[in-house]
Every structure is written in structure tokens, then in C-alpha cells.
C-alpha positions as CSV (number, residue, x, y, z in Angstrom):
1,M,13.0,-4.5,-11.5
2,T,11.1,-3.5,-8.4
3,A,12.2,-2.9,-4.8
4,A,11.6,-5.7,-2.4
5,P,10.9,-5.5,1.3
6,A,13.9,-6.0,3.5
7,T,14.3,-9.6,4.7
8,E,15.7,-8.4,8.0
9,T,14.7,-5.2,9.8
10,T,16.8,-4.1,12.8
11,W,15.6,-1.0,14.6
12,P,16.7,1.5,15.6
13,V,19.0,2.7,12.8
14,R,21.6,4.9,14.4
15,T,23.5,8.0,13.1
16,P,26.1,9.9,15.0
17,R,23.5,11.9,16.9
18,L,20.1,10.3,16.1
19,A,18.1,7.1,16.2
20,L,15.5,6.2,13.6
21,R,12.7,3.8,14.4
22,P,9.1,3.1,13.1
23,A,6.7,5.6,14.6
24,G,3.7,4.4,16.6
25,P,0.8,5.7,18.7
26,A,3.1,6.4,21.7
27,D,4.7,9.2,19.5
28,A,1.4,11.0,19.0
29,E,2.2,13.8,21.5
30,A,5.7,14.4,20.1
31,F,4.4,14.5,16.5
32,L,1.6,16.8,17.5
33,A,4.2,19.3,18.7
34,W,5.1,20.2,15.1
35,R,2.1,18.7,13.1
36,S,-0.2,21.1,15.0
37,Q,1.7,24.2,13.9
38,P,0.2,25.9,10.8
39,L,3.6,27.2,9.6
40,V,5.0,23.6,9.5
41,V,2.0,21.8,7.9
42,R,1.4,24.4,5.2
43,Y,4.2,22.9,3.2
44,M,2.8,19.4,3.9
45,Y,-0.5,20.3,2.2
46,Q,-2.5,19.3,5.3
47,D,-4.5,20.8,8.0
48,P,-2.9,21.1,11.5
49,W,-3.4,17.9,13.5
50,T,-5.6,17.5,16.5
51,P,-4.7,15.1,19.3
52,Q,-7.3,12.6,17.9
53,A,-5.8,12.9,14.4
54,A,-2.4,12.2,15.8
55,Q,-3.5,9.1,17.5
56,E,-5.4,7.8,14.6
57,K,-2.8,8.5,11.9
58,L,0.1,7.0,13.9
59,A,-1.9,3.9,14.8
60,R,-2.8,3.4,11.1
61,W,0.8,3.9,10.0
62,A,2.2,1.6,12.6
63,A,-0.2,-1.2,11.6
64,A,0.3,-0.8,7.8
65,P,2.8,-3.0,5.9
66,F,5.6,-1.6,3.8
67,A,5.5,-4.2,1.0
68,G,4.2,-2.6,-2.2
69,P,3.1,0.5,-4.1
70,G,1.1,2.9,-2.0
71,D,2.5,1.7,1.3
72,V,4.1,4.2,3.6
73,L,6.8,3.8,6.3
74,V,7.0,6.6,8.8
75,L,9.9,6.8,11.2
76,A,10.4,8.8,14.4
77,V,13.7,10.6,14.7
78,V,15.0,10.5,18.2
79,A,17.8,12.7,19.5
80,D,20.7,11.1,21.3
81,D,20.1,13.0,24.5
82,D,19.2,11.9,28.0
83,A,15.5,12.3,27.4
84,G,15.5,10.4,24.1
85,T,13.4,13.3,22.6
86,V,11.5,12.7,19.4
87,V,12.5,15.7,17.2
88,G,11.2,14.8,13.8
89,E,9.8,12.4,11.3
90,L,10.9,10.7,8.1
91,L,8.8,9.1,5.4
92,L,9.2,6.5,2.7
93,K,6.3,6.2,0.3
94,W,6.4,3.4,-2.2
95,A,5.6,5.0,-5.5
96,E,4.1,3.5,-8.6
97,G,6.7,2.5,-11.2
98,A,9.7,0.3,-11.0
99,G,11.8,0.8,-8.0
100,Q,10.6,4.3,-7.1
101,V,10.2,5.8,-3.6
102,E,9.2,9.2,-2.4
103,V,11.1,10.5,0.6
104,G,10.0,13.2,3.1
105,Y,11.1,14.8,6.4
106,A,9.7,17.2,8.9
107,F,11.2,18.4,12.2
108,H,10.2,20.5,15.2
109,P,11.1,24.1,14.6
110,D,13.0,24.2,17.9
111,V,15.7,22.0,16.5
112,A,16.2,24.0,13.3
113,G,19.8,24.8,12.4
114,R,21.3,21.8,14.1
115,G,21.7,19.7,11.0
116,Y,19.4,16.9,12.2
117,A,17.3,17.0,9.0
118,T,20.3,16.4,6.7
119,E,21.8,13.7,9.0
120,A,18.4,11.8,9.3
121,A,17.5,12.2,5.6
122,R,20.9,10.8,4.6
123,A,20.2,7.7,6.7
124,L,16.8,7.5,5.1
125,L,18.4,7.3,1.7
126,D,20.7,4.6,3.0
127,L,17.6,2.7,4.0
128,A,15.8,3.3,0.7
129,F,18.6,2.2,-1.4
130,G,20.4,-0.3,0.8
131,R,17.8,-2.1,2.9
132,Y,14.8,-1.8,0.6
133,G,16.6,-1.9,-2.8
134,F,14.9,1.1,-4.5
135,H,16.4,2.3,-7.7
136,R,15.3,6.0,-7.5
137,A,14.3,8.3,-4.6
138,F,12.6,11.6,-5.1
139,A,11.3,14.4,-2.9
140,R,8.5,16.8,-3.8
141,I,9.1,20.2,-2.2
142,D,7.2,23.5,-2.1
143,E,9.6,26.1,-3.7
144,Q,9.0,28.4,-0.7
145,N,10.1,25.7,1.7
146,T,13.7,26.8,1.4
147,A,14.9,24.8,4.4
148,S,13.8,21.5,2.8
149,V,15.3,22.6,-0.5
150,R,18.6,23.1,1.2
151,V,18.4,19.6,2.8
152,A,17.8,18.0,-0.6
153,Q,20.7,19.9,-2.1
154,R,23.1,18.9,0.7
155,L,22.1,15.3,0.1
156,G,23.3,15.6,-3.5
157,M,19.8,15.2,-4.9
158,R,19.4,16.8,-8.4
159,L,16.6,19.2,-9.3
160,E,14.6,17.4,-12.0
161,A,11.5,19.5,-12.4
162,R,9.9,22.8,-11.4
163,L,6.1,22.6,-11.7
164,V,4.9,26.2,-11.8
165,E,1.8,26.8,-9.7
166,N,0.6,23.2,-10.0
167,D,-1.3,23.1,-6.7
168,V,-3.0,25.2,-4.1
169,R,-1.8,25.0,-0.5
170,P,-4.9,24.3,1.7
171,A,-3.5,26.3,4.6
172,D,-3.4,29.7,2.9
173,G,-5.0,29.2,-0.5
174,V,-1.8,30.2,-2.3
175,W,-0.8,28.7,-5.7
176,S,2.4,26.9,-5.1
177,T,5.3,25.8,-7.3
178,E,6.6,22.3,-6.7
179,L,10.2,21.3,-7.0
180,V,11.1,17.6,-7.7
181,Y,14.5,16.6,-6.4
182,A,15.8,13.0,-7.1
183,M,18.7,10.7,-6.8
184,L,19.6,7.2,-8.1
185,A,20.9,4.4,-6.0
186,A,24.2,4.4,-7.9
187,E,24.6,8.2,-7.4
188,H,23.9,7.8,-3.7
189,G,26.4,5.0,-3.4
190,A,29.1,7.0,-5.2
191,R,28.5,10.0,-3.0
192,R,28.5,8.0,0.2
193,G,31.8,6.5,-0.9
194,V,33.3,9.9,-1.4
195,V,32.0,11.1,2.0
196,S,33.4,7.9,3.7
197,A,36.8,8.5,2.1
198,G,36.8,12.0,3.6
199,L,37.1,13.7,0.2
């Protein structure tokens, strides 16, 4: 069984403090605020963005479908404040294999410690399992990226693998160890039921 594209897409998706919507070229300046920082992108295994790269990548993502393996959906995370500030990004990457999706998240360092990443990533899992019908979601995280590891743990994702020094980070040339966290749709549904019941 494979996931199927949602028949109806209503944006934005709202959480208590955030709004999630597809990212587009108008978000280039906001994304650049964290994507240009070496300390942020080192864990994304990319070089810091330039203004031109920001425009090109966001335009390409906005134009691409999310309908099959290899497709990527990137969402802007907007804070529920007077300015409607874009504070982070979320990613769903349709993986090869039945019903598999990779999830990712990155936020501006200025909003660290506010719980935005966990709140937004929980909504991302709701989308992955509910709207898009995926069976399993997984996150690949550099072991040294302890903030992202804590988010995965707070979401109830399980550590499935620890791949010792399996890649080299382009930013600093350091051999990195990758952690794979994952969750099944049924597990997410059960956990959300417990949360909703206040237990």
C-alpha cells in the first residue's frame, strides 16, 4: 500500500501558536535568515544559502508536485504574531518504499526554546499520516544535533538506527553519526489520542 496525494488541501494548517503553509519565493528572505547561518546548515549537510540560491530553491519547491517518490513538500512556519513572522520550515520527502516519508524541520535560532519546533513537527506528522496517508515517517538526524534529537523524542518517535560515522559534514569535514528516528501511523494516532484525552 502506498500513500496517496490528499484530495483536498486547505492551507494554512493551524496549531495553537503557528500556521503552516507551502513555502514560496516570497519566503526567500525569511528562509535566508537561518539557511545562511553555518551553524544551522551544518546539520543539513548543505552549504549556507546565498540570496540567489534562496530564490531558486523556493521557486523550484513551490512549483513541484507532491505526488510520488522523490517529491518534496516544504512548508513555511508562521508565528501567530502581529507581523506573521516566518520562523521556520518543515519538510516532507516522499521516500522510496511503500508508504514511507521523511520528515525534517529547521528554525531560526532566535526562536529556540519556545517549543515551536515540537508544535510544528507534531502538526507535520498529522499531515503525513492523516492528510497524505503515509504508513511510516522517519527523521535522519546528526547525533550532535541534540535539539533536533529532543524534538523527535518529544514527538514519541523511536530510535531505530545509529549509523556510526556514515557521512562527512560538508561544512566542517567531520565524520558524523546519523540517528534514524521513526514512527508508524498507528503509533502516532494512539499517542495523539492520549494527548487529546489529557493523559
